[in-house]
Structures are given as C-alpha cells and as structure tokens.
N, C-alpha and C positions, 0 to 999 in steps of 0.2 A: 338638731341631729347631734349624734355623739361625736366627740373629737376624732375617733378612729374613722368612723364612717365619712366624716367630713374631709379628712385627709386623703382617704382612698379615693373619694369622688374627684377632689382637685387633682390628684396624682394621675387619675385615669384619663382625665381631659388633657392635661400636659403631655402624657405619654402618647396619646392618640396624635397630637399635632407635632411632637418631637420625640420620636421613637428612642432616641438615644438616652433619654432621661432614664429609662428603666436600667441601664447599665452603669449610672453614675454611682460613685461611692456614697454609701450610706442609704441607698435606696433599695428596699427589700422587694424586688420585683415579683417575688412569689405571691406577695399580697394582692398585687393588681389582678391576679386571676382567680382571687377567692370572692370577689364581690358577687353578690346575687345579681344575675342580670334581670331587669325588669322585662316583663312581656312587652312586646312591641304591637301596635295597632297595625292591622293589615289593611291593605287598599280594598275597597269593594267596588272598584271601577267596574269589573266584570258584570256585577249586578245591578249597577246603577241605571235607573230608568233614562231612556233617551227619546225624547220628543224631537223628531226630525223638523217639526214646524214651529221652530223657536220664533217667537214674537216678543218684543220688548214690552215694558209696562204700557198701559193705556197712555196715549199721549196727552199732553197738557191741553186742557181746553178752558179758555178764558171765560166761559160760561160758568164753569165750576172751579174757580181758582184755588179753593181751600188756603192755604198760607201764601200760595203763589210761587212756591219753590220749584225750580226747574234748572235742569243742567248742571246740577250739583252746587248751586249758588244759594245764598240765604234767601228764605222767604220772610214774610212779614213778622214772624215770631208771635202772631196774635192768633189764638185759637178760639175755643167756644163755638165750633162750626159743626153743623150736622154732616156726618159722614156715613155713607155716601149722601151726597146732597140729592134732594128730590129731583127726579129727571135725570140723574147721572147714571145711565144704564152701563156705561163702560166700567164703572167700579161696582156694579152689582156683584153679589156673591156668585162665583162660579166654582164648582167642586173640581179638585184636581183629578186628571185622568190617570190612567196606570203608568203612562209615560213621563208624568210630571213629578219633579224632585220636590220632596218635603223633608224638613230636618227637625232639629231638637229645639228650636226656638218658636213657640206658639205665636209670638207677636210677628214674626217674619212670615210664617206659614199663613197666617190670616192676611197679611199684605199681599201675598201672591195670590191667595184665593179671591181677593178683591181687586186683582190687576194693578195695584199700586207698585208691584214688582212683577217682572216677567213671569207669567203664569207657569212656565215650564220649570222655574226654580233656578235658572242660570241668569243671575243678576250682575249688575255693574256697580261700580262706586258711585257714580252719579245717581243711579236709580235708588240706591241705599240711602244716600243723603236726601233726596227729594221725598222719598215714601215716609221716612221718619219724620219729617216736618209736616208734610200734607195730611197724613193720617193721624199721627199721635200728637202733633205740635211738640216733638222733641226739639230743643234748641239746636241752632245751627252748629255750635261748638261740640255738643254731645253727638249729634248726627255724624259730623266728620269724624270724631274720634272712634265711634263704634264702627263706621264704615272702614276706616283706615285699619283698625284692628282685624276686622273681618277678612279684608282682601290680603293684608300683609302676612298674617298667620296662616290663612287657610285658602287662599286664592292666587292670583297671578297679578303682579304689579306692572307687567307690560302691558296686557289686555285690560287690566283693572277689572277683571271678571271674577265672579265667586259663585260656587254652588252653595245654596242654602241647606244642602244636606249631604249626599254622598259624593263620592270621588267622581268628578266629571272632567278630568283633565283633558280628555280629548276636545272638549268644548271650551274649557276656560284657559287654556295655555295656547300660546302662539306656536309651541314647538311640540304639541302633543305631550307625551310622557318622556321625551328625550331627556330633560333635565330633572326628572323625578315626578312623583305623583303629588297632585294638589287635592288633598283629601276632602276639602269642603268643610262646612261647620260641623260635620260628624267627626272630624279629626279630633283625637283625645289629646287631652292636656295642652291644647293651644288656645282655642276659645272655650270650647267645651270641656267640663271637668267633672270629677266625681262630686256626689252629693246633690245632684239636679233634683228639683221640686218633684218631677213626675217622669224622670227617664232612669233607666239603670245605670250604675256605674259599668263602663266598658269591660273591665276585666272580669266582672262577674258573669256576663251572658255574651259578650261580643257584640252587644247592640246597645248603643247610648243614645239612640235617637227616636225609638219607637215609644209612643205614649204607654205608660204603665199604669193601668186603672188601680191597681192595689196602692201604688204611691200616692196617686191622686186622692184616693179615699183616706189614706193616713193624713194627708194635708187637710182635707175637709174635716176630719175627726178632731184634729188640733184647733183649726181656725173656727170651727162651728158656724160657717157661713159668713165670717167677718174676717176677710184676708187682709188685715191692717198690719201695720209695722210690728206691733208687739206679738201677735200671733204668728207671723211669718218669721219673726226672729227666733221664736220658740221652735218652730218647725225646722228652720235651718240647722238649729242645734241638735235636733232629734236625728236629721239626715246625717250630720256629721258623726255622731255616736254610732249610728247604724252602719254606716259605710266603714268607719274604722274598724268596727268588730268583725265585719263579715268579708271585707275585701283585702286579701293579702298584698295587693298591689295599690292600695289605697294611697292617693297623694293629695295633699292640701297645701298647694305652693301659693306664692304671690298672687298669681292670676286668679285664684279662687276668689279674691275679692269681688271679682266680676260677677260671681254668683249672688252675692248680696245686691249688686246693683240690679241684676236681672229680677230678683224677687221684690225689689221695690216698684217695678213697672206694674205689678199686680194691684198696688193702691195708689200709685201716682200717675199711670197712664192708661190703664185698662178700664177704670170706671168712667161712665159718662161724666163730662166735665172734669175729669182727673181727681184730684183729691177733694173736690167739692161734691163728688158723687159717692154712693156707697160701693165698696169693694165686696159685693155680695156673691153668693153661690151662682145666681143666675148669670152674672157678668162673667165671672172668671171660668165657669164651665163653658160659656159660649166660645171665649178666646181659646181655651185649652181643646175643645172639641170633645168635652167629657159629657157622657149621657149616663144617667142612672139606669141600671138594669132592673131596678125595681126589688132587689134582693140584697142591697147593700154593697153591690159592686159598681164598677164604672167601665163602660165601653167608650169606643172612640168614633168620632164623625169628623169630617174636615172643620178646621177652625173658621170662625166667622165673627165678623163684627156684629154686636148685638143690634136689634131693631132700635130705631129712634136714639141712636148714640151720638154724642157730642164730644169733639176733642177737648183736651184740657185747655183752660183759657190762657194761662201763662206758659211760656215755653219752659221746658225741663232741661236745665243747663248741666254742664259738667260739675259745676259746684253743687248743684242741687242733688245730683245722684251720689257724689262722694259724701255729702253730709249724711245721706240715708244709709250708705254703707257703713259709715263709722257708728251710726246710731244703732243700727241692727246689731253690729258685732259687739258693741258695748253692752248689750243686754245679756248676752250669753258668749263671753269670751272663750275662744278656743285656741289650742296650739296649731301653728302651721308646721307642717311636716308630712311624714309618710310612714308607710309599713314596709319593712323589709321581711315580709312573711306575716301571717296573721298573728296578732299579739306581740308584735315586735316593732313598736312605734318609735321613731326618731324625730325629734323637734327639728326644725329648721332654725338657723341662727338669725341673722340679721339680713335685710335687704332694703336698699335705699334708706330713706330717712323715716319711713312709716312703719317698718317691721323691725322690732328689736327683741331678742331673746325668745323668738318664737311667737311674739305676740304683736298684735297691731296696736302701735304706740302713738301713730302720728294722727293728725287731725285731719279735717276735710280737704285742706290745702295741700298737706302732704301726700294724701291718697290722689288727689288730682294729678300731682306729679308722677305718680306710679302709673296712672293710665298712659301717660306720655312715655315712660320707660318701657312699657310692655310691648310698644311697637317699634322702638328704637334701639333697645339694648338687649344683650343676652340675659335671658330669664331662666331660672331653674325650672325645669319640666318633669323632674323625678328626683328621687334621693340621690341618683348617681349620674344625673345628666343634665345638661343645660341646652335649651333651644337656642342655637346659634343663628342669628340672622344675617343673611348675606348683605354685603355692602349696598348692593343695589336696592335691596328691600329697605334698609335703614334710610338711605337717601331719599326714597320715594316717599316713605312713612313721614320722615321729617318735613319734606316739602309740603305735605298735606297738613301736618299738625301744627307746625310753626306759627302760621298766621293765626290760628285759633287760640294758641297758648301763649302768644306774645302779651307781656305784661303780667303773666301769671306768677312770676318768680321761680318758676321752674327752669333748671339748666336745660338748654335746647341744643340739639345737635347743629353745630354750624353757627350757633348763636353767640 
C-alpha cells in the first residue's frame, strides 16, 4: 500500500474511534473524506433458504466409527477408511432440497449432502470438528482451527452455530439479528475471498458462492486432469491476475493465504487415500459437483463423495497445510494488497512475522501462527478497513485454539 493510502486508512480508523482526532493540529481532516469507500456486502438473509425441519448431522454409530470423532473431541487420527462404509445408509448421498443451504466450500457441501453435517446447512462447531475428522481425516488441530475460524468470523460464538452458506442469522444467533447480521460462509473477505477456484469475486456479480462452470473449465484447462500442487499453484496465480485486472474492488489480504490451503485440499484430501491417490478430473468434478455439458462447458449438480472412496491414511495437520500454503505461494509469488479502482493496485505492507513488503516471507511455522492470528486479532479486510473482532469472539476463539496451538511457539492470547 502507498504511504498516503496507508496513512489515510490508519487515520480513518482512529477517527472513527476517537472523533476529536480530526480536529487535532496537523491533521488535514479533508483528506479523510476523500478515501474511496469500498463496496460493502449486503445481507442475503431475506432470500436464504429456511428448512423448518432442522436435523443435526447423522448421529454417531459405533458400527461405523470412522475415526471415532464425536462431540468436538479428537478421533483416532487414523484414516484409510471407506467412506461411506458399506451398510452405512445414514451417510449415503442425499441431494439438498430447495430449503437447504449450500455455500462456497465444496468439501462442506459434500459433507452436508452425506449428513456428516446438518443436511439443512446450519451446523455447529462440534459438527464441523467431527465431520472433518471422520470424513476427510483432517487432523484434530486443523479441524479445530478451521471450525474456529468459521464460527468466529461468520457465525455465532454463543450458540456456536454457523451457516455453511447464506445469512441465516435468525437460526444461528441467540438474539436473532438484534446484534447484527451473521453472514455465514458467503460473507465476503472474512473466510471467503477473491480469486476462488470456481466462484466469482463478490463485487463482480454480487454472488461469491454459486458454482461457475466457466471458471471450473479454466481450472481444468490449466490442470489437464491432474489437480496437483504445481498445476493448482499456476491456476491460483492465473486467478489472481484475472481478479486483479477485472475487479475494481479486488482485495488480497493476509487471509487470502487460506485460499492456498483450500486449494491443497484438492490433492491432499479429495483423492481416495489422500496424497496416495490421483487428484484426477473424475474425483475433483465429483466433489465440485461439476458435470461436462459435452460442448466444452460445465454445469452443476450437488457435490458428493466419489464411489469406493477412502479417506487419507495420515491426518492432515496445521503444519501440513501451512507447508502446502508456502509451497504453492513460492511457485508463483504475488503481492498482497488490493485495488482502489481498476488498474490502481496498492500493495499491503507487513503483517505478523510472515508477510513483509507485501510478500509472503515466512516459513510454514510462521504461517501457522497467522492462522491463530486470523481468529484472535484484528486483520485487514480491505485497503481501508480492518475486521475488528469483539472481545467475546477473541476470548472464545482463544479458548478453542490455545490447547491445539500449545507448544507451537506462537504468541497466544492470555498465554
């Protein structure tokens, strides 16, 4: 970011909290009104599907234990398990109905379609932790980290509920919308962000969650049926360039590192047996719900686990995913920052110990600490704004994360 824009962003934040700053000697308050105001995401609560027959995830069955994860606690961390198991009808594929919520994350959509999460798309912290372990053999530490980020940034820490898609505040919040909207995973620049693999940038269309067959086709064209680290790193760089050129409100902040982590799921979690299996088109299209139209295009059906599919053998941990984030980024480094109008890009300065001079400079351990910071500290959410987390959210997130980050070397809240 340029020094001028950086100064204006800081002054605007300070002025909002302390209005008298604008009248202090040496402060040109006229500049504060000249900042380009970024577009804001509107709530979609009025059009969000509402299934009155809410049922939780399929209950734990000792006949089909998977990793044995239940009630938000650690499972065995041992995978290589057929999912769904033979005879486990509770986790058979069930297409979502018109009143069920689905969102921007193919892995969570598939989990809900197989009842590892609540089928209506209103899930809980414990369900998220259990589903990631039992379905994908995500390590307990990473399962807790991702569930905490989801609930803290897009859900409700009192009820510990989260919509995996649109704004369902009336069902996720204990107080309705009295204390504001809870946008769900569709919420822009919180968990979801620009340059998605197969979803639009929010400010281009107003829709950041619907499958885009054109983008999926671009990804397939780049990967040529092999969705491995090298090809996805290239595609991520292509999406960055495309969004930067087309989106006047393009923003690629620190939390955009999560997009590299999500891309790693295509070759670390989605193939049968994880990295031991091929990240081929048949597998990826099943998890994305992508179907060829026979004419070079792609349409969408509900996401599902491929037939005869086994979870990865070794649990996928926080350190595993941050190593993949660093490895992908290193292949095609890009600047963090954003557009203040098309063709007017400003680089971010530094954040934490992993981002310096607008570039990722930290190793996997430093990026792991960033994951903790995303849920417990104020993080830039645009060129001119910071996502300020309420104290209650920070305390809740720290309570969930501190046990799994103990001994990591990361500074911990209250530690």
